PLY file of the C-alpha trace (Angstrom):
ply
format ascii 1.0
element vertex 325
property float x
property float y
property float z
element edge 324
property int vertex1
property int vertex2
end_header
0.00 0.00 0.00
1.45 3.38 -0.95
2.05 6.05 1.70
-0.78 8.48 2.26
-0.75 12.12 3.34
-3.83 14.21 4.08
-3.63 17.65 2.49
-5.51 20.40 4.34
-7.79 22.61 2.32
-7.20 20.74 -0.94
-9.97 20.41 -3.51
-9.83 18.14 -6.53
-12.06 17.28 -9.43
-13.91 14.20 -8.27
-15.14 11.19 -10.24
-17.94 10.62 -7.75
-19.05 14.24 -8.00
-17.84 15.20 -11.52
-19.91 18.37 -11.73
-18.24 20.16 -8.86
-15.14 20.44 -6.71
-15.52 18.05 -3.80
-14.84 19.80 -0.47
-14.26 16.60 1.49
-10.93 15.79 3.16
-8.39 14.79 0.51
-5.85 12.03 1.06
-2.95 11.80 -1.37
-1.52 8.44 -2.50
2.00 8.94 -3.87
2.61 6.91 -7.03
5.08 6.85 -9.87
2.86 8.44 -12.51
1.25 11.09 -10.41
-0.54 11.69 -7.17
-3.89 9.95 -6.97
-6.40 11.31 -4.48
-9.29 9.92 -2.54
-11.70 11.82 -0.33
-13.65 10.91 2.76
-16.83 10.52 0.70
-15.34 7.85 -1.59
-14.49 10.02 -4.60
-11.18 9.98 -6.41
-9.12 11.92 -8.90
-5.60 12.36 -10.28
-3.22 15.22 -9.57
-0.18 15.49 -11.94
3.30 15.33 -10.45
3.99 18.94 -11.39
0.98 20.23 -9.47
1.33 22.21 -6.20
0.34 19.22 -4.07
3.37 17.32 -5.34
5.44 19.38 -2.93
3.98 17.23 -0.17
5.62 14.08 -1.53
8.43 14.56 1.00
5.96 13.93 3.85
5.02 10.25 3.60
4.54 8.87 7.11
1.22 7.10 6.66
-0.34 3.79 5.81
-3.72 2.24 5.20
-5.65 1.82 8.48
-5.47 -1.78 9.72
-3.14 -2.66 6.81
0.55 -3.60 6.93
2.84 -0.58 7.28
4.35 0.70 4.07
7.30 2.05 6.08
8.49 1.28 9.63
5.72 2.50 11.92
7.87 4.35 14.45
8.02 8.07 15.22
10.45 9.76 12.83
10.67 13.10 14.61
8.73 15.25 17.02
5.78 16.89 15.24
6.80 20.25 13.80
4.71 23.39 13.84
1.71 22.88 11.58
1.85 19.06 11.80
-0.33 16.57 13.66
0.70 12.91 13.85
-2.29 10.58 14.18
-1.76 6.92 15.07
-4.31 4.12 14.85
-3.98 0.99 16.98
-5.98 -2.18 16.27
-6.58 -3.34 19.83
-7.31 -7.07 19.28
-4.14 -7.67 17.26
-2.01 -5.75 19.79
-3.55 -7.18 22.98
-1.11 -10.06 23.48
1.95 -7.86 23.02
0.46 -5.23 25.33
-0.29 -7.81 28.04
3.38 -8.82 28.00
4.37 -5.19 28.60
1.70 -4.12 31.08
4.40 -3.56 33.67
5.01 -0.16 32.07
1.70 1.13 33.47
1.89 3.43 36.49
0.07 3.02 39.80
-2.98 5.06 38.74
-3.37 3.10 35.52
-3.07 -0.18 37.43
-5.81 0.99 39.83
-8.06 1.80 36.89
-7.38 -1.61 35.33
-8.42 -3.30 38.57
-11.78 -1.51 38.53
-12.85 -3.05 35.20
-15.23 -5.97 35.67
-15.52 -6.79 31.98
-12.37 -8.64 30.77
-12.74 -7.21 27.25
-12.95 -3.64 28.53
-9.93 -4.30 30.76
-7.96 -5.68 27.81
-8.82 -2.70 25.62
-7.77 -0.22 28.30
-4.45 -1.98 28.91
-3.70 -2.25 25.19
-4.53 1.39 24.46
-2.49 2.73 27.38
0.52 0.50 26.76
0.35 1.63 23.13
0.28 5.28 24.22
3.32 4.79 26.44
5.25 2.93 23.74
4.48 5.68 21.22
5.40 8.56 23.52
8.53 6.70 24.59
9.49 6.52 20.92
9.05 10.26 20.49
11.02 11.06 23.63
13.60 8.26 23.30
12.57 7.11 26.76
11.56 3.89 28.48
7.74 3.68 28.25
7.63 2.94 31.99
9.39 6.23 32.71
6.74 8.36 31.00
5.05 10.48 33.68
1.58 11.87 33.20
-0.04 14.79 34.91
-3.29 16.71 34.56
-3.62 20.30 33.48
-6.10 22.60 35.18
-9.74 22.07 34.33
-10.96 24.12 31.40
-14.32 24.89 33.00
-14.87 28.49 34.16
-14.25 29.08 37.87
-12.59 25.69 38.33
-8.91 25.53 39.22
-8.74 21.80 39.97
-6.15 19.62 38.16
-8.54 17.41 36.23
-8.18 18.89 32.75
-6.24 17.51 29.78
-3.75 14.70 30.41
-0.22 15.98 29.83
3.40 14.86 29.94
5.32 15.90 33.03
8.50 17.71 32.04
7.75 17.87 28.31
5.62 20.95 27.69
6.41 20.99 23.96
4.76 17.65 23.22
0.97 17.30 23.45
-1.18 14.20 22.95
-4.73 12.94 23.11
-5.95 9.33 23.33
-9.35 7.94 22.40
-10.59 4.40 21.96
-13.82 2.75 20.84
-14.46 -0.98 20.45
-11.47 -2.43 18.55
-9.82 0.91 17.70
-7.60 3.34 19.56
-6.52 6.68 18.14
-3.65 8.84 19.42
-2.95 12.37 18.18
0.42 14.01 18.85
1.31 17.65 18.16
3.48 20.53 19.35
0.35 22.37 20.46
-2.83 21.51 22.34
-4.74 18.71 20.62
-7.87 16.66 21.25
-8.87 13.40 19.52
-11.95 11.23 19.35
-12.90 8.02 17.59
-16.32 6.40 17.74
-17.80 3.20 16.36
-20.77 3.52 14.06
-22.17 0.47 15.85
-22.48 2.32 19.16
-25.93 1.87 20.62
-27.54 5.05 21.93
-30.46 3.38 23.69
-33.00 4.76 21.24
-32.20 8.36 22.19
-31.87 10.98 19.47
-28.74 12.78 20.60
-28.93 15.22 17.72
-31.06 17.49 19.90
-28.10 17.77 22.31
-26.03 19.58 19.66
-25.73 23.29 18.88
-28.92 24.60 17.18
-27.01 25.41 13.98
-25.62 21.88 13.88
-29.10 20.45 14.38
-30.36 22.54 11.47
-27.46 21.49 9.24
-28.17 17.80 9.90
-31.92 18.22 9.34
-31.24 19.87 5.97
-29.41 16.79 4.66
-31.06 13.81 2.94
-32.24 11.25 5.47
-29.61 8.70 4.41
-26.77 11.10 5.34
-28.03 12.26 8.71
-26.56 9.46 10.83
-23.13 9.96 9.23
-23.47 13.72 9.70
-24.43 13.35 13.37
-21.48 11.08 14.15
-19.09 13.34 12.27
-20.27 16.25 14.41
-20.09 14.19 17.60
-16.43 13.18 17.17
-15.48 16.76 16.28
-17.33 17.94 19.39
-15.63 15.45 21.71
-12.22 16.18 20.20
-12.70 19.92 20.74
-14.02 19.54 24.30
-11.03 17.33 25.13
-8.79 19.97 23.60
-10.14 22.75 25.81
-9.87 20.50 28.84
-13.52 20.21 29.84
-14.81 17.01 28.28
-18.55 16.73 27.70
-19.44 19.01 30.65
-17.98 21.84 28.56
-21.18 22.00 26.59
-22.48 20.01 23.62
-25.01 22.66 22.71
-22.98 25.77 23.50
-19.97 25.02 21.27
-20.32 24.89 17.48
-17.85 22.62 15.66
-19.88 21.81 12.55
-20.16 18.69 10.44
-17.47 16.87 8.51
-16.20 18.47 5.32
-18.47 17.50 2.46
-21.49 17.46 4.77
-21.25 20.91 6.36
-23.23 23.74 4.74
-21.53 26.78 3.26
-20.52 29.28 5.93
-20.06 26.65 8.63
-17.69 27.83 11.35
-15.43 26.43 14.06
-14.23 27.91 17.38
-11.79 30.77 16.88
-8.17 29.71 17.04
-8.90 26.03 16.45
-8.74 23.65 13.50
-11.10 20.66 13.27
-9.85 17.83 11.07
-11.80 14.76 10.00
-9.58 11.67 10.19
-9.67 8.89 7.61
-10.77 6.21 10.09
-11.15 2.49 9.34
-14.45 1.21 8.01
-17.13 1.32 10.70
-15.55 4.20 12.61
-15.61 7.98 12.58
-12.78 10.10 13.97
-11.60 13.68 14.25
-8.90 15.78 15.87
-9.06 19.34 17.18
-5.86 21.38 17.14
-5.20 24.75 18.72
-3.53 26.95 16.12
0.07 27.77 16.89
2.45 26.09 19.34
2.19 29.17 21.56
-1.58 28.67 21.80
-2.35 31.78 19.74
-4.22 31.63 16.43
-1.90 31.34 13.46
-2.28 33.58 10.45
-5.29 32.50 8.45
-6.23 32.66 4.79
-8.83 34.80 3.11
-11.50 33.37 5.40
-9.62 34.55 8.48
-9.41 30.98 9.79
-6.10 29.52 10.96
-4.37 27.48 8.28
-5.19 23.78 8.54
-2.31 21.61 9.80
-0.89 18.75 7.79
-2.14 15.49 9.30
-0.26 12.19 8.94
-1.90 8.85 9.67
0.06 5.78 10.76
-0.71 2.27 11.99
0.87 1.65 15.42
2.37 -1.80 15.99
3.24 -3.26 19.39
4.41 -6.73 18.35
0 1
1 2
2 3
3 4
4 5
5 6
6 7
7 8
8 9
9 10
10 11
11 12
12 13
13 14
14 15
15 16
16 17
17 18
18 19
19 20
20 21
21 22
22 23
23 24
24 25
25 26
26 27
27 28
28 29
29 30
30 31
31 32
32 33
33 34
34 35
35 36
36 37
37 38
38 39
39 40
40 41
41 42
42 43
43 44
44 45
45 46
46 47
47 48
48 49
49 50
50 51
51 52
52 53
53 54
54 55
55 56
56 57
57 58
58 59
59 60
60 61
61 62
62 63
63 64
64 65
65 66
66 67
67 68
68 69
69 70
70 71
71 72
72 73
73 74
74 75
75 76
76 77
77 78
78 79
79 80
80 81
81 82
82 83
83 84
84 85
85 86
86 87
87 88
88 89
89 90
90 91
91 92
92 93
93 94
94 95
95 96
96 97
97 98
98 99
99 100
100 101
101 102
102 103
103 104
104 105
105 106
106 107
107 108
108 109
109 110
110 111
111 112
112 113
113 114
114 115
115 116
116 117
117 118
118 119
119 120
120 121
121 122
122 123
123 124
124 125
125 126
126 127
127 128
128 129
129 130
130 131
131 132
132 133
133 134
134 135
135 136
136 137
137 138
138 139
139 140
140 141
141 142
142 143
143 144
144 145
145 146
146 147
147 148
148 149
149 150
150 151
151 152
152 153
153 154
154 155
155 156
156 157
157 158
158 159
159 160
160 161
161 162
162 163
163 164
164 165
165 166
166 167
167 168
168 169
169 170
170 171
171 172
172 173
173 174
174 175
175 176
176 177
177 178
178 179
179 180
180 181
181 182
182 183
183 184
184 185
185 186
186 187
187 188
188 189
189 190
190 191
191 192
192 193
193 194
194 195
195 196
196 197
197 198
198 199
199 200
200 201
201 202
202 203
203 204
204 205
205 206
206 207
207 208
208 209
209 210
210 211
211 212
212 213
213 214
214 215
215 216
216 217
217 218
218 219
219 220
220 221
221 222
222 223
223 224
224 225
225 226
226 227
227 228
228 229
229 230
230 231
231 232
232 233
233 234
234 235
235 236
236 237
237 238
238 239
239 240
240 241
241 242
242 243
243 244
244 245
245 246
246 247
247 248
248 249
249 250
250 251
251 252
252 253
253 254
254 255
255 256
256 257
257 258
258 259
259 260
260 261
261 262
262 263
263 264
264 265
265 266
266 267
267 268
268 269
269 270
270 271
271 272
272 273
273 274
274 275
275 276
276 277
277 278
278 279
279 280
280 281
281 282
282 283
283 284
284 285
285 286
286 287
287 288
288 289
289 290
290 291
291 292
292 293
293 294
294 295
295 296
296 297
297 298
298 299
299 300
300 301
301 302
302 303
303 304
304 305
305 306
306 307
307 308
308 309
309 310
310 311
311 312
312 313
313 314
314 315
315 316
316 317
317 318
318 319
319 320
320 321
321 322
322 323
323 324
């Protein structure tokens, strides 16, 4: 499988939608004759080698989700400004290797493991957290057992308790976010504040319509879509919402209805907006899953210079398959 790089803000003529430029996220597959593209909605196109996107051929850190790595799946360097490294971990295939290395977990993680009554949930937690430690240890050239976590201050107003975003003790220039759902774990790593979320499309919501929990503009955008796209649109909004709320350090109590993050590209209406100073990126998740990352613009936490729209420039997002075996 050829390496893949997601290009922010790229539009391409699309075979699935030949009459218009498809606004969906574009993933570039580097080949010998040119750069073929696919988008999150299943379209495809061809970009010649002499086109502007060919400049991104030097950034090739990604592979097909769940597939064999095209290149060694290890961190190559700390994420640079404007880059977000996203790693997918297939929990069932990594569980045995993780169980052999569960001694890297710290006392708090061990206490949390002991509280799980369901063996499958316990296995998924161990695998995801061992994977996180192995990955961060690779970035920092450190023993995974020596990675120390702390909590930043809560992002809720008038709360100064240390139960906000998880963070690395002693490494303020490296930020991460972990999410897992069913058989998948997703880790985002950046040089600035980042939040990540992955959800299974099989998740049961007990018959509740959670769309009404969203921002009114998001509810209206979903209602305006054809019925067959509304479930996809809802889940795309939900993962963006969770990623953003993780990023600001509040989690769901930060407000599902009060924060507008919009729908995935290709589903969002014209004029859709995101929180100032943040980028919301839809991740090319494996079949059956939806994922997104939220990134604060600029490693200093301040909005980076935007384009004509005034929005911060979208970061370049790489996608790799994490191996523990």
